[in-house]
SEGU-631013 format. One line per 10 residues: number of its first residue (from 1); their letters; for each residue x, y, z of C-alpha. Coordinates in nm, 4 decimals. Layout:
# SEGU-631013
NUM	A	X Y Z; ...
END
This chain:
# SEGU-631013
1	MAPRKSPRER	5.5960 -4.0288 1.8037; 5.2158 -4.0081 1.7836; 5.0410 -4.2571 1.5557; 4.9270 -4.1156 1.2237; 4.5543 -4.0634 1.1776; 4.3605 -4.2636 0.9241; 4.2634 -4.1016 0.5914; 3.8998 -4.0766 0.7048; 3.9971 -3.8974 1.0258; 4.2169 -3.6573 0.8316
11	QMLVLESVIA	3.9231 -3.5784 0.5952; 3.6966 -3.5083 0.8912; 3.9540 -3.2708 1.0381; 3.9796 -3.0817 0.7110; 3.5997 -3.0606 0.6821; 3.5617 -2.9373 1.0409; 3.8322 -2.6755 0.9843; 3.6667 -2.5476 0.6677; 3.3290 -2.5266 0.8415; 3.4863 -2.3340 1.1279
21	LVFVLVACVE	3.6412 -2.0908 0.8786; 3.3035 -2.0406 0.7089; 3.1425 -1.9574 1.0440; 3.4160 -1.7044 1.1155; 3.3646 -1.5377 0.7770; 2.9854 -1.5315 0.8159; 3.0207 -1.3739 1.1583; 3.2460 -1.1061 1.0101; 3.0012 -1.0400 0.7297; 2.7210 -1.0010 0.9837
31	LCDGATVVDV	2.9302 -0.7425 1.1647; 2.9772 -0.5403 0.8472; 2.6591 -0.6036 0.6505; 2.3381 -0.4120 0.5889; 2.1496 -0.2607 0.8831; 1.8221 -0.1893 0.7027; 1.6515 -0.1177 0.3692; 1.4424 0.1988 0.3296; 1.2067 0.3217 0.0578; 1.3312 0.6576 -0.0688
41	YRLIQYDISG	1.1844 0.9079 -0.3154; 1.4058 1.1189 -0.5383; 1.3776 1.4928 -0.5777; 1.2276 1.5691 -0.9175; 1.4640 1.6310 -1.2080; 1.3329 1.8518 -1.4867; 1.4262 2.1274 -1.7302; 1.2381 2.4421 -1.8278; 1.3402 2.5613 -2.1721; 1.6710 2.3791 -2.1287
51	APFGSRLAGL	1.7495 2.5233 -1.7836; 1.8134 2.2362 -1.5360; 1.6348 2.2108 -1.2015; 1.6126 1.9553 -0.9238; 1.8432 1.6655 -0.8430; 2.0674 1.5716 -1.1359; 2.1969 1.2377 -1.0000; 2.0339 0.9221 -0.8661; 2.3118 0.6811 -0.7619; 2.4453 0.7011 -0.4080
61	NHHATSLHFS	2.7368 0.5309 -0.2296; 2.8694 0.7379 0.0622; 2.9054 0.7418 0.4366; 2.6351 0.9268 0.6316; 2.6490 1.2146 0.8753; 2.3965 1.4224 1.0681; 2.3551 1.7944 1.1309; 2.6024 1.7565 1.4192; 2.9018 1.7236 1.1869; 3.2202 1.9204 1.2465
71	PHADLSRTVL	3.2208 2.2721 1.0928; 3.5482 2.1873 0.9153; 3.4304 1.8510 0.7792; 3.4572 1.7752 0.4067; 3.1111 1.6587 0.2981; 3.1904 1.6103 -0.0699; 3.1688 1.2320 -0.0239; 2.9121 1.2269 0.2562; 2.5335 1.1931 0.2676; 2.3768 1.4479 0.5008
81	LIPLREFNIS	2.0785 1.2997 0.6877; 1.8372 1.5768 0.7918; 1.5143 1.5146 0.9880; 1.2498 1.7759 0.9139; 1.1926 1.8106 1.2883; 1.5499 1.9461 1.3249; 1.5513 2.1356 1.0001; 1.7359 2.4659 0.9715; 1.6206 2.6480 0.6583; 1.9073 2.8997 0.6707
91	FVKEYIAENK	2.1597 2.6148 0.6747; 2.0174 2.4618 0.3549; 1.9939 2.8009 0.1875; 2.3584 2.8631 0.2729; 2.4751 2.5313 0.1299; 2.2730 2.5786 -0.1877; 2.3552 2.9480 -0.2371; 2.7283 2.8914 -0.1913; 2.7269 2.5693 -0.3962; 2.9045 2.3815 -0.1200
101	PLGGLLFLLP	2.9939 2.0235 -0.2188; 2.7804 1.7399 -0.0861; 2.7749 1.3689 -0.1558; 2.3984 1.3685 -0.1197; 2.0993 1.4780 0.0878; 1.8382 1.2631 0.2597; 1.5430 1.4384 0.4265; 1.3436 1.2482 0.6893; 0.9743 1.3423 0.6867; 0.7214 1.2779 0.9665
111	QIFNFENKGE	0.4552 1.0161 0.8992; 0.1796 1.2793 0.8764; 0.3099 1.3551 0.5249; 0.3035 0.9892 0.4186; 0.0056 0.9127 0.1953; 0.0222 0.5492 0.3112; -0.0297 0.6573 0.6717; -0.3738 0.5458 0.7895; -0.3757 0.7621 1.1007; -0.6146 1.0433 1.1905
121	VGSNHLDGTE	-0.7176 1.2480 0.8883; -0.9385 1.5367 0.7961; -0.8766 1.8241 1.0339; -0.8240 2.1932 0.9719; -0.7218 2.2470 1.3347; -0.3500 2.1705 1.3388; -0.1444 2.1857 1.6542; 0.1514 2.4231 1.6658; 0.4065 2.1544 1.5792; 0.2171 2.0293 1.2732
131	ELLKNVLAEL	0.1630 2.3815 1.1463; 0.5322 2.4608 1.1853; 0.6397 2.1396 1.0095; 0.3984 2.2080 0.7252; 0.5272 2.5616 0.6727; 0.8925 2.4546 0.6888; 0.8370 2.1723 0.4394; 0.6508 2.4040 0.2025; 0.9432 2.6474 0.2036; 1.1967 2.3669 0.1616
141	EQILIRTNLP	1.0047 2.2233 -0.1337; 1.0048 2.5528 -0.3192; 1.3797 2.5948 -0.2644; 1.4582 2.2455 -0.3901; 1.2445 2.2490 -0.7053; 1.3845 2.5867 -0.8125; 1.7516 2.4917 -0.7723; 1.9961 2.2905 -0.9814; 2.1494 2.0377 -0.7408; 2.4457 1.8359 -0.8789
151	YPVYFAFEDD	2.4043 1.5480 -0.6306; 2.1349 1.2955 -0.5319; 1.8553 1.4255 -0.3091; 1.6052 1.1863 -0.1553; 1.3131 1.1867 0.0863; 1.2197 0.9102 0.3308; 0.9743 0.8731 0.6168; 1.0555 0.8296 0.9818; 1.0296 0.4779 1.1250; 1.1932 0.2813 1.4053
161	NINAVLADIK	1.4739 0.1453 1.1862; 1.5942 0.4683 1.0336; 1.5434 0.6559 1.3604; 1.7798 0.4091 1.5266; 2.0341 0.4628 1.2492; 2.0016 0.8399 1.2903; 2.0551 0.8119 1.6664; 2.3773 0.6140 1.6112; 2.5036 0.8635 1.3533; 2.4297 1.1567 1.5864
171	KSDITGQPAT	2.6128 0.9851 1.8711; 2.9217 0.9328 1.6560; 2.9144 1.2909 1.5271; 2.8744 1.4407 1.8753; 3.1650 1.2355 2.0126; 3.3874 1.3519 1.7280; 3.3928 1.0218 1.5387; 3.2116 1.0903 1.2099; 3.1697 0.8091 0.9608; 3.4717 0.7735 0.7309
181	ATTGGYKFVV	3.6635 0.4928 0.5672; 3.9033 0.5057 0.8645; 3.6535 0.5141 1.1508; 3.3681 0.3128 0.9955; 3.0026 0.3993 1.0570; 2.7000 0.3860 0.8271; 2.7131 0.3780 0.4511; 2.4139 0.4723 0.2338; 2.3862 0.2993 -0.1026; 2.1280 0.3547 -0.3764
191	SALEPKSLVS	2.1961 0.1517 -0.6886; 2.0405 0.3503 -0.9713; 2.1169 0.4114 -1.3363; 2.1723 0.7570 -1.4757; 1.8292 0.9234 -1.5120; 1.6963 0.9480 -1.8662; 1.4606 1.2077 -2.0072; 1.1034 1.1009 -2.0719; 1.0317 1.0798 -2.4434; 0.7215 1.2697 -2.5600
201	PSITNIQGWL	0.5268 1.2796 -2.2314; 0.1545 1.3114 -2.2878; -0.1419 1.4552 -2.1014; -0.4965 1.3199 -2.1096; -0.8208 1.5144 -2.0762; -1.1501 1.3413 -1.9949; -1.4907 1.4855 -2.0742; -1.8514 1.3749 -2.0363; -2.1923 1.5238 -2.1165; -2.5340 1.5417 -1.9570
211	TGLKAGDDAH	-2.7674 1.6409 -2.2382; -3.0415 1.8872 -2.1524; -3.4093 1.8605 -2.2422; -3.4190 1.9015 -2.6175; -3.6224 2.1845 -2.7593; -3.5782 2.0352 -3.1067; -3.3684 1.7740 -3.2771; -3.0379 1.9327 -3.1866; -2.9487 1.9406 -2.8186; -2.6458 2.1545 -2.8993
221	QLPTIAVVAS	-2.8842 2.4475 -2.9513; -2.9241 2.4509 -2.5738; -2.6915 2.6643 -2.3611; -2.4114 2.4824 -2.1816; -2.2582 2.5085 -1.8362; -1.9124 2.3542 -1.7924; -1.7812 2.2142 -1.4652; -1.4055 2.1647 -1.4785; -1.1258 2.0423 -1.2510; -0.7603 1.9693 -1.3192
231	YDTFGAAPAL	-0.6595 1.6300 -1.1772; -0.2800 1.6085 -1.2025; -0.0120 1.7289 -0.9620; 0.3481 1.8464 -0.9346; 0.5830 1.8363 -0.6371; 0.9385 1.7938 -0.5149; 0.8993 1.4142 -0.5204; 0.6824 1.2838 -0.8081; 0.6273 0.9521 -0.6285; 0.4760 1.1411 -0.3305
241	SVGSDSNGSG	0.2725 1.4081 -0.5124; -0.0822 1.2947 -0.4348; -0.2355 1.6414 -0.4017; -0.5245 1.5570 -0.1680; -0.6383 1.9189 -0.1637; -0.4808 2.0520 -0.4837; -0.6546 1.9249 -0.6705; -0.7926 1.6012 -0.5350; -1.0688 1.7966 -0.3624; -1.1680 1.9575 -0.6934
251	VVALLEVARL	-1.1844 1.6214 -0.8714; -1.3956 1.4704 -0.5926; -1.6322 1.7676 -0.6038; -1.6728 1.7406 -0.9818; -1.7509 1.3670 -0.9655; -2.0112 1.4203 -0.6930; -2.1740 1.7100 -0.8831; -2.1863 1.4871 -1.1937; -2.3464 1.2080 -0.9880; -2.6092 1.4411 -0.8401
261	FSLLYSNPKT	-2.7116 1.5943 -1.1736; -2.7174 1.2526 -1.3399; -3.0006 1.1658 -1.0995; -3.1914 1.4764 -1.2064; -3.1185 1.4371 -1.5778; -3.2117 1.0680 -1.5824; -3.5770 1.1718 -1.5502; -3.7204 1.3816 -1.8379; -3.9448 1.5598 -1.5856; -3.6465 1.6957 -1.3938
271	RGQYNLLFGL	-3.4021 1.7356 -1.6809; -3.2938 2.0959 -1.7206; -3.2813 2.2913 -2.0427; -2.9059 2.3205 -2.0169; -2.6345 2.0882 -2.1365; -2.3802 2.0099 -1.8675; -2.0198 1.9523 -1.9756; -1.7823 1.7924 -1.7251; -1.4094 1.8174 -1.7901; -1.1245 1.6546 -1.6001
281	TSGGPYNYNG	-0.8182 1.8227 -1.7407; -0.4460 1.7465 -1.7248; -0.1388 1.9692 -1.7327; -0.2719 2.1984 -1.4600; 0.0677 2.2723 -1.3007; 0.2094 2.3658 -1.6426; -0.0002 2.6733 -1.7197; -0.3106 2.4539 -1.7563; -0.1664 2.3170 -2.0760; -0.4304 2.0450 -2.1109
291	TRKWLRSFDQ	-0.7165 2.2888 -2.0576; -0.5904 2.5105 -2.3390; -0.5677 2.2183 -2.5817; -0.9055 2.0848 -2.4727; -1.0754 2.4192 -2.5363; -0.9063 2.4623 -2.8730; -1.0489 2.1263 -2.9801; -1.4023 2.2727 -2.9459; -1.5638 2.4149 -3.2532; -1.6760 2.7770 -3.2439
301	RLRESIDYAI	-2.0396 2.6790 -3.2091; -1.9757 2.4813 -2.8898; -1.7618 2.7550 -2.7343; -2.0310 3.0123 -2.8037; -2.2957 2.7897 -2.6414; -2.1170 2.7947 -2.3036; -2.2949 3.0329 -2.0675; -2.0132 2.9999 -1.8212; -1.7634 2.7528 -1.6781; -1.6962 2.6826 -1.3104
311	CIDSIGSWEN	-1.3442 2.5559 -1.2384; -1.3017 2.3922 -0.8978; -0.9583 2.4166 -0.7383; -0.8535 2.3368 -0.3793; -1.1659 2.3341 -0.1632; -1.0600 2.0768 0.0968; -0.9027 2.2921 0.3662; -1.1109 2.5963 0.4561; -1.3487 2.7042 0.7317; -1.5678 3.0076 0.6673
321	ELWIHVSKPP	-1.4635 3.1603 0.3381; -1.4287 3.0698 -0.0298; -1.3208 3.2835 -0.3231; -1.4503 3.3181 -0.6767; -1.1727 3.4345 -0.9101; -1.2685 3.5943 -1.2418; -1.0969 3.7656 -1.5333; -1.3929 3.9564 -1.6688; -1.5051 4.2712 -1.4850; -1.7490 4.2187 -1.1959
331	ENAYIKQIME	-2.0000 4.4312 -1.3878; -2.0278 4.1610 -1.6574; -2.3827 4.0192 -1.6609; -2.2724 3.6561 -1.6357; -2.0198 3.7327 -1.3595; -2.2892 3.9175 -1.1641; -2.5250 3.6214 -1.2082; -2.2609 3.3693 -1.0933; -2.1792 3.5801 -0.7897; -2.5442 3.6303 -0.6947
341	DFSSVAEELG	-2.6202 3.2582 -0.7237; -2.3173 3.1482 -0.5240; -2.3453 3.4230 -0.2610; -2.7080 3.3488 -0.1805; -2.6470 2.9745 -0.1455; -2.3331 3.0326 0.0631; -2.5259 3.2595 0.2990; -2.7865 2.9873 0.3513; -2.5082 2.7357 0.4200; -2.3468 2.9660 0.6751
351	FNVNLKHKKI	-2.0282 3.0916 0.5114; -1.9052 3.3665 0.2778; -1.8053 3.3740 -0.0888; -1.5867 3.6653 -0.2003; -1.5112 3.7865 -0.5513; -1.1533 3.8481 -0.6702; -1.1022 4.0107 -1.0104; -0.7672 3.9717 -1.1868; -0.7303 4.0979 -1.5392; -0.5346 3.8698 -1.7712
361	NISNPRVAWE	-0.2430 3.9762 -1.9878; -0.2798 3.8077 -2.3261; 0.0880 3.8660 -2.4101; 0.2011 3.6829 -2.0948; 0.1976 3.3025 -2.1344; 0.1713 3.2556 -1.7576; -0.1748 3.1326 -1.6549; -0.2465 3.1614 -1.2826; -0.5975 3.0075 -1.2752; -0.7697 2.7510 -1.4941
371	HEQFSRLRVT	-1.0545 2.9853 -1.5846; -0.8030 3.2165 -1.7537; -0.7671 2.9662 -2.0392; -1.1428 3.0084 -2.0995; -1.1158 3.3861 -2.0751; -0.8421 3.3912 -2.3409; -1.0969 3.2405 -2.5799; -1.3658 3.4868 -2.4671; -1.5625 3.2274 -2.2707; -1.7009 3.3437 -1.9360
381	AATLSELSAA	-1.5487 3.1403 -1.6542; -1.4616 3.1526 -1.2848; -1.2518 2.9512 -1.0405; -1.3901 2.8515 -0.7008; -1.1082 2.8099 -0.4485; -1.0105 2.8418 -0.0844; -0.7038 3.0372 -0.2013; -0.7445 3.4129 -0.1922; -0.4515 3.4802 -0.4280; -0.3080 3.3053 -0.7308
391	PELLEKTGGL	-0.0098 3.0807 -0.6536; 0.3175 3.1141 -0.8414; 0.4168 2.8716 -1.1165; 0.4680 2.5183 -0.9720; 0.3479 2.6338 -0.6304; 0.0566 2.4710 -0.4421; 0.0192 2.2037 -0.7071; -0.0163 1.8985 -0.4834; 0.3332 1.8662 -0.3404; 0.4799 1.7137 -0.0247
401	IDSRHFVDEK	0.2598 1.8953 0.2278; -0.0643 1.8205 0.0439; -0.1572 1.4928 0.2146; -0.4839 1.3417 0.3327; -0.4007 1.4349 0.6894; -0.4666 1.8030 0.6176; -0.7893 1.7704 0.4151; -1.1334 1.7978 0.5747; -1.3979 1.6056 0.3809; -1.6676 1.8171 0.5491
411	AIIRGVKLVA	-1.5211 2.1198 0.3721; -1.5521 1.9365 0.0398; -1.9128 1.8433 0.1172; -1.9986 2.2089 0.1799; -1.8211 2.3042 -0.1438; -2.0196 2.0446 -0.3387; -2.3458 2.1735 -0.1932; -2.2491 2.5272 -0.2928; -2.1712 2.4333 -0.6548; -2.4645 2.1948 -0.7018
421	ESLARHIYGH	-2.7284 2.4247 -0.5513; -2.5972 2.7310 -0.7350; -2.5990 2.5526 -1.0710; -2.9423 2.4044 -1.0059; -3.0954 2.7418 -0.9229; -2.9505 2.8850 -1.2429; -3.0654 2.5896 -1.4566; -3.4180 2.5700 -1.3122; -3.4718 2.9443 -1.2684; -3.4863 2.9418 -0.8872
431	QGKNIQIFAD	-3.2587 3.2399 -0.8342; -3.3307 3.4205 -0.5095; -3.5497 3.1400 -0.3800; -3.4590 2.9449 -0.0674; -3.5184 2.6055 -0.2300; -3.2820 2.3228 -0.1496; -3.2817 2.0755 -0.4380; -3.0040 1.8672 -0.2842; -3.1376 1.8715 0.0694; -2.9881 1.6474 0.3370
441	NSNLAVNPYY	-3.1631 1.3133 0.3971; -3.3271 1.3267 0.0534; -3.2672 1.1050 -0.2499; -3.0621 1.3888 -0.3957; -2.8463 1.4481 -0.0869; -2.4695 1.4785 -0.1146; -2.3161 1.1390 -0.0402; -2.0312 1.1722 0.2157; -1.9273 0.8075 0.1684; -1.8816 0.8618 -0.2052
451	IRSWLDVLSQ	-1.6721 1.1720 -0.1358; -1.4623 0.9946 0.1265; -1.3919 0.6910 -0.0916; -1.2788 0.8969 -0.3912; -1.0777 1.1299 -0.1687; -0.8987 0.8258 -0.0263; -0.8222 0.6971 -0.3776; -0.6869 1.0319 -0.4928; -0.4864 1.0728 -0.1704; -0.3015 0.7484 -0.2403
461	TPRVAPFFSK	-0.2332 0.8091 -0.6101; 0.0653 1.0201 -0.7228; -0.0544 1.2067 -1.0325; 0.2381 1.3829 -1.2004; 0.1052 1.3557 -1.5557; 0.4327 1.3031 -1.7520; 0.4895 0.9813 -1.5531; 0.1492 0.8333 -1.6428; 0.1443 0.5440 -1.8888; -0.0711 0.5648 -2.2014
471	DDPFVMALKK	-0.3616 0.3741 -2.0486; -0.2848 0.4471 -1.6866; -0.5223 0.2617 -1.4504; -0.6044 0.5799 -1.2614; -0.7023 0.7690 -1.5775; -0.9116 0.4710 -1.6865; -1.0806 0.4686 -1.3437; -1.1752 0.8368 -1.3818; -1.3104 0.7675 -1.7290; -1.5206 0.4770 -1.6033
481	ELEDHTDEVN	-1.6577 0.6852 -1.3174; -1.7671 0.9599 -1.5554; -1.9233 0.6965 -1.7807; -2.1366 0.5820 -1.4865; -2.2883 0.9293 -1.4523; -2.2575 1.1034 -1.7911; -2.2802 1.0300 -2.1634; -2.0423 1.0581 -2.4587; -1.7362 1.0204 -2.2390; -1.4107 1.0359 -2.4308
491	LQREALDGMF	-1.0394 1.0877 -2.3792; -0.8257 1.3481 -2.5475; -0.4541 1.2704 -2.5509; -0.2127 1.5505 -2.6275; 0.1631 1.5968 -2.6076; 0.2864 1.8118 -2.3214; 0.4357 2.1339 -2.4541; 0.8115 2.1064 -2.5114; 0.8946 2.3813 -2.2611; 0.9203 2.1100 -1.9906
501	TFYDSTSAKL	1.1514 1.8069 -1.9911; 1.1208 1.5422 -1.7194; 1.3532 1.2599 -1.6132; 1.2785 0.9137 -1.4766; 1.4044 0.7397 -1.1590; 1.1554 0.8767 -0.9061; 1.1894 0.6166 -0.6287; 1.4427 0.3584 -0.5112; 1.5588 0.1329 -0.2295; 1.8204 0.2723 0.0083
511	NIYQVASVTF	2.0508 0.0070 0.1549; 2.2064 0.1174 0.4822; 2.5247 -0.0710 0.5726; 2.7009 -0.0573 0.9060; 3.0640 -0.0762 0.8025; 3.3643 -0.1478 1.0233; 3.6699 0.0743 1.0597; 4.0083 0.0100 0.8954; 4.1455 -0.0907 1.2376; 3.8830 -0.3616 1.2618
521	DLLLLLVLGS	3.9632 -0.4770 0.9083; 4.3339 -0.5055 0.9908; 4.2618 -0.6949 1.3114; 4.0271 -0.9263 1.1262; 4.2915 -0.9860 0.8602; 4.5471 -1.0690 1.1293; 4.3104 -1.3149 1.2992; 4.2204 -1.4886 0.9747; 4.5855 -1.5042 0.8654; 4.6902 -1.6574 1.1957
531	YLIVLFSFLV	4.4050 -1.9043 1.1786; 4.5013 -2.0136 0.8275; 4.8671 -2.0566 0.9250; 4.7740 -2.2705 1.2264; 4.5278 -2.4705 1.0163; 4.7874 -2.5270 0.7456; 5.0505 -2.6395 0.9991; 4.8041 -2.8713 1.1693; 4.7034 -3.0365 0.8439; 5.0635 -3.0878 0.7331
541	ITTRGLDDLI	5.1595 -3.2427 1.0683; 4.8611 -3.4779 1.0743; 4.9021 -3.5881 0.7143; 5.2776 -3.5843 0.6596; 5.4381 -3.5449 0.9991; 5.6376 -3.2785 1.1824; 5.9514 -3.3393 0.9811; 5.7763 -3.2483 0.6568; 5.6462 -2.9229 0.8102; 5.9980 -2.8306 0.9307
551	SLFRRPPSRK	6.1451 -2.9156 0.5929; 5.9216 -2.6558 0.4295; 6.1086 -2.3849 0.6189; 6.4633 -2.5283 0.5738; 6.6928 -2.3654 0.3257; 6.7591 -2.6100 0.0426; 7.1273 -2.7087 -0.0063; 7.3177 -2.5243 -0.2775; 7.3908 -2.6972 -0.6063; 7.7716 -2.6873 -0.5413
561	VKTA	7.7424 -2.8814 -0.2127; 7.5117 -3.1320 -0.3745; 7.7561 -3.1848 -0.6645; 8.0490 -3.2368 -0.4345
END
């Protein structure tokens, strides 16, 4: 019989056995644990007059599959991972139109749509692939924001980690082994609370003045020209809606025009006999709700002093043609003057400006262009834009495709020159004269570095107004910038009209777990069980002896035998 081990040796054996068990468990956890963590952005959830649109859920906990899934597969508890590069628009339309059940949707977008991407920017000349991707994403976005989807929908950007996960999922699907609780695979988990509606979302307008050369004590006796741009956005993913072109380009142009005229108006000798009113308005995607409230805050005297207003909208992606949209007839004296001023300057700069007249319907609450809010109050106004036709409601409002990659700052510079020179010729009475006040290489030249820096800021700042805080840093930055170039800058905060209701939970972390199959779990359980039995037997033998181990399995004698 082997000598019994000392108490210290027995303790060391127990400790070594426990450590070995821990290593086994850790190894198993590593086999089943998370593969990667990905930033994801939820499809917007909102209501219009009580009608629900967008993604109605945020939490996610399902296995993943690709577009190569079996035609007879049940996807009610599965996340469908769809790269935009492989996107089939008819497939999505079919699933949405027929209300087929899905556990969730995750769209993978190329990095060219990522506002954090620092790659090549500023080109109107897209290759065929980029143009196709842009068009497909634009169509997808409109489908998603106009549909009530009863499951979570997220967007993410391609990278090496998630591409590797996608490749594994495709391989499993193609070989007929989709991810399930039985076969294992990848599991997508987003831990998120139920989305809550935003309480009393507000919009903020910012205005500043450049006071003209006073003819008397009251500068408000002077006529006024207003330069206006809406700065907020709307898109399928609020956390990605940076709107570099719509309407980041308009905001940049307004700030540069304000900077240029502040140089002229800082000197009494070059100050014009016009007041200049600069307005950065909010609520643009929602029928220019902020513009309407801003204008209604004016007294009648101020509204009547406005000769005309120029609204700047989307001028960052054009080549040879811009459009001036008006509501008043082209025969109107002010409209004719605006068109003559802009056309002559455009001709000198080497491009065309066309006039598009669209009569407004007062009984229809839909407002297609910002200038129409002025026209409803009988104030002459026009919108300068690269768009030849008015977009539909919640269309071309700075969504997923509107990234820095597709905006050309040279186009914005030409737009700024057009606006600044046209206004200057009107203010200083130089109509019809080939006089460049803001000539290149002069002290009054357009500053491309200023334009680029503000375009970069706007292109990295999602601006869906209902999600702004009361004193949002971006709004405060716009206010400060106007204060540097204009006077009497103030904010006007208003409640967004109750027609729209928005919900929180716009971004999250997606945890991707590589889970084992049930067969693996059973095998693991068998291995661990066997190990524990062997460990238990070994410890009993070394501490008590073999006889004690055998006695544990003997049937105890009956009470009758013991009594006898």
